[in-house]
C-alpha positions in Angstrom: 148.2 -57.8 35.5 147.0 -54.4 34.4 147.8 -53.0 31.0 147.8 -49.5 30.8 147.1 -48.2 26.8 148.2 -44.3 25.2 149.9 -43.6 28.7 152.9 -41.2 29.3 154.7 -41.2 32.9 154.8 -37.4 34.0 156.4 -38.1 37.5 157.9 -40.8 39.7 159.1 -40.5 43.1 160.0 -42.8 46.0 162.7 -45.5 47.0 163.6 -48.7 46.1 160.4 -50.4 47.4 157.9 -48.1 48.0 157.8 -46.1 44.9 155.2 -44.2 43.5 154.5 -43.4 39.8 151.7 -40.6 38.3 150.4 -42.0 34.6 148.4 -39.4 32.3 145.6 -42.0 30.3 143.4 -41.2 28.1 141.2 -41.7 30.9 142.8 -39.7 33.3 145.5 -39.8 36.0 146.8 -42.8 37.1 148.9 -42.9 40.4 150.9 -46.3 41.5 152.5 -47.3 44.3 155.5 -50.7 43.3 157.8 -52.6 44.6 160.3 -52.0 41.1 160.5 -50.5 37.7 162.1 -52.4 34.3 162.5 -49.8 31.9 161.8 -51.5 28.9 161.4 -49.3 26.2 163.4 -51.0 23.3 164.2 -49.1 19.5 163.0 -48.5 15.9 164.6 -48.5 13.1 167.3 -45.7 11.6 165.7 -44.8 8.3 168.8 -43.4 6.2 168.1 -39.5 5.3 171.2 -38.3 4.5 173.6 -39.3 0.9 174.4 -41.2 -0.7 172.1 -43.2 -0.3 168.9 -40.7 -0.8 166.8 -43.1 1.1 163.5 -42.7 -0.5 164.4 -40.6 -3.3 164.6 -43.4 -5.3 162.1 -46.4 -6.8 164.1 -50.0 -5.5 165.7 -48.7 -1.7 164.4 -50.8 0.9 165.3 -51.8 3.8 166.1 -55.1 5.7 163.0 -55.2 7.6 160.8 -53.9 4.7 162.3 -56.3 2.8 161.4 -58.9 5.3 157.6 -57.3 5.6 157.2 -57.5 1.9 158.9 -61.5 1.3 155.8 -62.3 4.2 153.4 -59.9 1.4 154.4 -61.9 -1.3 156.5 -65.8 -1.4 157.0 -65.5 -5.1 158.5 -62.3 -4.6 162.3 -64.4 -4.4 162.0 -65.9 -8.0 160.8 -61.9 -9.2 164.3 -60.6 -8.3 167.2 -60.5 -10.7 170.5 -58.3 -8.8 169.9 -57.3 -5.3 172.9 -55.8 -3.3 172.8 -54.8 0.5 175.3 -52.5 1.5 176.3 -52.3 5.4 176.3 -50.4 8.3 174.1 -47.3 6.6 174.0 -45.1 10.2 175.7 -47.0 12.0 179.9 -46.7 13.6 180.1 -42.7 12.8 181.0 -40.0 15.2 177.4 -39.5 15.3 175.8 -43.2 15.9 179.3 -44.6 17.3 178.3 -48.0 18.2 177.8 -51.3 16.5 173.6 -52.2 16.3 174.6 -55.8 16.7 171.0 -57.6 14.5 172.4 -55.8 11.1 174.7 -58.9 9.1 173.3 -61.4 10.8 170.0 -60.5 9.8 171.4 -59.9 6.3 172.8 -63.2 6.3 169.7 -64.9 7.3 167.9 -63.0 4.1 170.7 -63.8 1.6 170.4 -67.4 2.1 166.9 -67.4 2.3 166.5 -65.5 -0.7 169.2 -68.1 -2.5 167.4 -71.5 -1.3 163.5 -69.6 -3.1 165.9 -68.5 -6.4 168.7 -70.4 -6.6 169.0 -67.6 -10.1 169.0 -64.6 -8.0 172.7 -62.9 -7.6 173.7 -61.1 -4.3 176.1 -58.7 -3.5 177.2 -57.6 0.5 179.2 -54.7 0.6 180.7 -54.4 4.8 183.1 -52.9 6.3 183.1 -55.8 8.7 180.7 -59.3 9.5 179.9 -58.8 12.4 178.7 -62.7 13.0 178.9 -63.3 17.2 179.0 -66.7 18.2 176.9 -69.5 15.9 176.0 -67.4 13.0 179.6 -67.2 12.1 178.9 -70.6 10.4 176.0 -68.9 7.6 178.6 -66.9 6.9 180.5 -69.6 5.4 176.4 -70.7 4.3 176.3 -67.8 2.0 179.6 -67.8 -0.3 179.6 -71.4 -0.6 176.3 -70.5 -2.4 177.6 -68.4 -4.7 176.6 -64.7 -2.5 179.9 -61.9 -3.2 180.9 -59.9 -0.5 182.3 -56.5 -1.1 184.2 -55.0 1.8 185.3 -51.3 1.5 185.9 -48.7 3.7 184.4 -45.1 5.4 187.2 -43.5 3.1 185.6 -45.2 -0.1 181.7 -45.8 0.8 179.7 -46.5 -2.1 177.4 -45.0 -4.0 173.9 -45.8 -5.3 172.6 -43.4 -8.5 169.5 -43.7 -11.0 170.5 -46.1 -14.0 170.0 -44.6 -17.1 169.7 -47.7 -19.2 166.2 -48.2 -17.4 164.7 -51.3 -18.2 164.3 -53.9 -14.6 167.9 -52.8 -13.3 166.6 -49.2 -11.8 169.8 -49.4 -9.3 173.3 -48.6 -10.7 175.5 -49.2 -7.1 179.3 -48.4 -7.8 182.1 -49.2 -4.7 186.0 -50.3 -4.6 187.2 -53.6 -4.9 190.1 -53.4 -2.3 191.0 -57.5 -3.2 190.4 -56.4 -7.1 191.9 -53.6 -6.4 189.8 -51.6 -9.3 186.3 -49.3 -8.7 182.7 -52.0 -9.9 179.5 -50.8 -10.7 176.4 -53.5 -10.1 173.0 -53.0 -11.5 170.7 -53.9 -9.1 167.0 -54.2 -9.2 166.8 -53.6 -5.3 169.9 -51.8 -3.3 168.7 -52.6 0.2 169.6 -50.7 3.6 172.0 -52.6 6.8 170.4 -50.0 9.3 171.3 -49.5 12.7 168.6 -49.4 15.9 167.7 -46.0 18.1 167.1 -46.8 21.1 163.3 -45.4 22.3 164.3 -44.8 26.3 163.4 -41.2 26.9 166.2 -39.5 29.2 163.3 -37.2 31.2 162.0 -40.8 32.0 164.6 -41.9 33.0 165.6 -39.4 35.2 162.6 -39.3 36.7 163.4 -42.8 38.7 166.6 -41.6 39.3 168.3 -43.5 36.4 170.0 -42.3 32.9 170.8 -42.5 30.0 174.6 -42.8 27.9 176.1 -40.7 25.5 174.2 -43.3 23.3 170.9 -42.9 24.4 170.8 -46.1 26.2 170.2 -47.1 29.0 173.1 -46.6 32.1 173.9 -49.7 34.0 175.6 -48.6 37.1 178.5 -52.0 36.5 178.6 -53.5 33.1 180.1 -56.3 34.8 178.4 -56.7 37.9 175.7 -54.8 37.8 174.3 -54.6 33.5 170.4 -54.0 34.3 170.2 -51.6 37.8 170.7 -47.8 37.7 173.1 -46.4 40.7 169.1 -46.4 41.7 168.1 -49.5 43.5 164.5 -50.8 42.7 165.5 -49.6 38.5 166.0 -52.2 36.1 166.3 -52.1 32.9 166.5 -55.3 29.8 166.3 -55.3 26.5 167.2 -52.6 23.6 166.6 -49.9 25.9 170.0 -51.1 27.3 172.2 -51.8 24.1 172.0 -52.9 20.4 170.9 -56.9 20.9 169.0 -59.8 19.0 165.2 -60.9 20.2 166.9 -64.0 22.2 169.8 -61.8 23.7 166.4 -59.8 25.2 164.7 -62.2 25.9 167.8 -63.2 28.4 167.9 -60.0 30.3 164.6 -59.4 30.9 164.8 -63.1 32.9 167.9 -61.1 34.7 165.9 -58.3 35.6 162.9 -60.0 36.8 164.9 -62.3 39.3 167.4 -58.6 40.2 163.7 -57.4 41.0 162.1 -60.5 42.6 165.4 -59.7 45.6 163.6 -56.9 46.3 159.9 -58.0 45.8 159.7 -61.2 48.1 161.3 -59.4 50.9 158.3 -57.5 53.0 161.4 -55.6 54.3 164.1 -54.4 53.1 167.5 -54.4 55.0 170.3 -51.0 54.6 173.5 -52.1 53.4 176.1 -52.7 55.6 178.5 -49.9 55.2 176.0 -46.2 55.4 177.2 -42.9 55.7 175.8 -40.5 58.9 176.3 -36.5 59.7 178.2 -35.4 62.4 175.8 -32.5 62.3 178.0 -30.5 65.4 180.6 -31.0 62.0 177.9 -29.8 59.8 177.7 -26.5 58.1 175.1 -26.8 56.2 177.8 -26.4 52.7 175.9 -29.1 50.7 178.6 -29.9 49.1 177.8 -34.3 49.8 174.3 -33.5 47.9 175.9 -32.7 45.3 178.1 -36.0 45.6 175.6 -37.9 46.0 175.9 -40.1 42.6 172.2 -41.8 45.0 170.5 -39.2 46.1 170.4 -40.4 49.0 171.7 -36.9 51.0 168.6 -34.1 51.3 168.6 -30.5 53.6 165.8 -31.5 55.9 164.6 -27.9 56.7 162.7 -28.8 59.4 165.4 -30.7 61.3 168.0 -27.4 59.4 170.3 -30.9 59.0 171.4 -33.2 56.2 169.6 -36.4 56.2 171.2 -39.7 54.4 168.2 -41.9 53.4 169.5 -45.4 54.2 167.4 -47.4 51.7 169.2 -45.3 49.1 172.7 -44.9 50.2 175.3 -47.4 48.8 178.0 -46.5 51.0 180.1 -45.5 48.7 182.0 -42.5 50.5 181.8 -39.9 47.9 179.9 -37.8 50.5 182.7 -38.6 53.1 184.8 -37.4 50.6 183.7 -33.9 49.6 182.7 -32.4 53.1 185.4 -30.4 53.5 184.4 -30.2 57.7 185.0 -34.5 58.1 181.6 -33.8 58.8 180.1 -37.1 56.7 181.6 -40.3 57.5 180.8 -43.9 56.5 179.3 -46.5 59.3 179.3 -50.2 59.3 183.0 -51.3 59.1 184.3 -53.8 61.6 186.7 -53.3 63.7 188.9 -55.5 62.2 189.0 -53.4 58.9 189.6 -50.0 60.5 193.1 -51.4 62.4 193.3 -53.1 59.3 194.0 -49.5 57.7 195.7 -48.1 60.5 197.9 -51.1 59.7 198.7 -50.3 56.3 199.5 -46.6 56.8 201.9 -46.6 59.4 203.5 -49.2 57.4 204.5 -47.0 54.6 
């Protein structure tokens, strides 16, 4: 295992089984030849900077991560707390960031249960839009309610607001919300307000594009197919796992990493990689070099050869999708590899109409 610190990918080329990556390190440039690449760039906590929570401008505001760090640093901290308010979906499930980060609600349930166990007298409120407790974490939601944690739903039309408490004292923050069960507004004087912030991916678009992959509109890795090829890009040999792929917890990240490694072994365990059963070819006599097929190919498997004055197909990259044959105006692009039985079945189906 070679670990390169303070390194940045500045360029990449090649194809599956024969990739070349140029890396800039503190000691100078490094070139690596490899068979596959795994994008595992992770994610970061999205800190709220807009109203109504004005994070960083009032004392007592903390994020889930900051609360966890404070609890680790001071074992007696729960006994010093009086009233805490957790606000869910801060910066998530909005027009700008429409996805659910998946880890916020389970983290809140874990923290309120920890606080209640360490200090049964502490008062805890959770203001939420929807409590997402996937899998077996649903039981923690039930345990928290039985422990006395108060859950108050809110809507995006009337989100909670936080202001400085004019009365001062230990409870420095005043949280206002509308309780739809009571049908009335409520006010909570709190010593801490914990913001359940979302996850922001750290996958640079230029890094993904260097390997022929791409990012989705939210900045996560765009998989080839969400059901059949969820760990791969359209460019063969390029995989992703963990938070680079989408919001998830540690356990799910480990599962995707193992699955991506298994897919990578499919490539690395072979000395030679067979081409796809169905690949494209070019009838040079019909080709006018319009290059329509090059822009239509989603795999980057076609290029113009100036030496041969012809369109060339890389069989290692071609997936036989047929996009080139559809785009070619002269019928010069065609697919090879279909059996006679398949072709006759297509002819029978057409004649049967």
